[in-house]
Structure formats: structure tokens, C-alpha cells
C-alpha positions, 0 to 999 in steps of 0.5 A: 607175952614173950616177944623177940624183936629182930634188929638193933637199930632205931626201930628195933629199940623203939619197939623193944623198949615200948614192949618192955614198958608194957610189961612184956618179956622182950629179947632183941635179936642180932646176928652176933651178940658179942660183936654187937656189944663190942661196938662203940660210938654212934652208928650211921644214924646217930644212935648210941651203941647198943650196950648203952641202950641195954644199960638203960633197958635192963629188962631187955635181953640181947640174944642171937636171932635163933635164941631170941625167936626160940623163946618168943611167942611173937616175933617182930622183924625190925631188920633192914629190908635188904637183910630181912630174909637172911635174918629170919633164916638165921632165926630158923623156920621151925622157930617161926612156925605157928607164930605171929611174925610182925613185919615192920621192915621196908624193901629199900635198896640204896645201891643206886644212891639216894633216894633209895628205890624199892625192891621188890615193888608193884607186883610183889612185896617184902611182906609177901616174900617173907610169907612165902619163905616162911609159910607156917608163920602168920605174917602181919605187915604193919607200922612201916609207914611212919617214923619209929617214935610214932609207931610207939607213941602216936600222940607225937602227931596231933589229930587223927592219923592211921596205921595199916595192917596186912596179912592172910590170918584174920586172928593174927591181924586182930592180935596185932591190932590189940597190940597197936591199941596198947601202944596208944593207937585208937581202934578206929585208926587201925585200918585192915587193908586185906591179905598179905598182897596189900602189903605192896601198897603199904610198902609203896608209901615209902617213896612219898614218905621219904620225899615228905621227910625232905620237904618237911625237914622232920619225921613227926608226920603220918598219913590219915585217911579221910573217908566220906563214909563209915569204914566197913 
């Protein structure tokens, strides 16, 4: 299958690399490929330059947002939440129409310093805003509640732990669940929270995730829902 992963940060790289390793055709989207390739030195999070990463992943192409989305069957939004709508607008409404749009971003606002706050929150979500802005896309929110490495390798956390999906299109959610299982997620660990409004809850996990990161001092943790009854 052909995937466009929008975003060149740690999340985008992890997802693009995993998809390519599974035999999918992958393009990573960025606003300006030439400017992206011209960057030298590690970024603010310590990631090596994109050019170095691409040299290690020769099967992955770097394209402008629109070009990446044009050739894709499935689009993954792995951009920073504050930039997501602009990035998707650059990808193009017509290029997203009818396609599954997997949203793994979080609406983190760092304008007031650390820790960041969520915007939107409570009565809205970034997942919903993306679905409203691109009504012909099939938005599925998932994987936003964990570190990028766990997204593509759930075995990093021992024992049972879970991944959530939210979206209005049941067929799209089933397709995304199959993708997650190809990443190594057991079927019973993929929890369908409901329609796209349930993305509010998934996004509101982030404040406690950030506090846990500080308290535990590492990123290799995730959430598990222990239920007294079988899941429906």
C-alpha cells in the first residue's frame, strides 16, 4: 500500500521507517524538501538531520506535502498539533478526499511554557477539527497516547497495554486496526473508543502522560485498561 507520512520529526520517522520495513511504499511529506534536506546538526529533540535518516532509509522518498498526499492511498498526520491543519491544507483537500487520514498528533500549546496545555480541549479535539476541515477524508485518531518507538514496537513495554482508535467511519477504523496489528499490537489491545468525538479523551491523556514521563524519567511506558468484563 502507498502511504504518505506528513512530518519529519521522531514520530514521522518512526512510522515511515516501520511502514517501509513492512514493504509499503512510503513518502514523507514536508513543507519545503530542499530546506529540510539543507538542515545540518541535530534538531531540538536530538534527532539527526533528515538527510542522514533518509540515507539509512533509501526506500523512503521525501516530497512536498501535496506531492506526498497525491500519490498515497493512506495519509498519516505526524506533524506537530499546532501545525497540523496548515500542513493538511498544504497537502490539499482534493488529495485527502476519500482517503483514510490517520491522525497521531496532539494539540500541545507551548506558548505558556512547560508543561504545555491542550488547545482545543474538553469540548473539542484536534481530531474533530481535522475531520470538520476535511469532511471527505476518513479521519482515524490513534497512537497519540504513547512514545513514537512504542507506536511501532509495542514489545518495548512488557505485558498487556493498549492503543485506542476513534473515528466516524467503521471501515476506516478496521483498516487502521489491521495496520496496528501488523505493527505488533495484539487484536485485543486495539480499543475502539467510538466516533471522532472520542478523540477528546485520547488527547486529554497527554497531561498525565507528560507528568508520568517526568516522574518515571523515561518514555517506555503505556496505558492498559484492565476490565472486569469481556470487551464488547
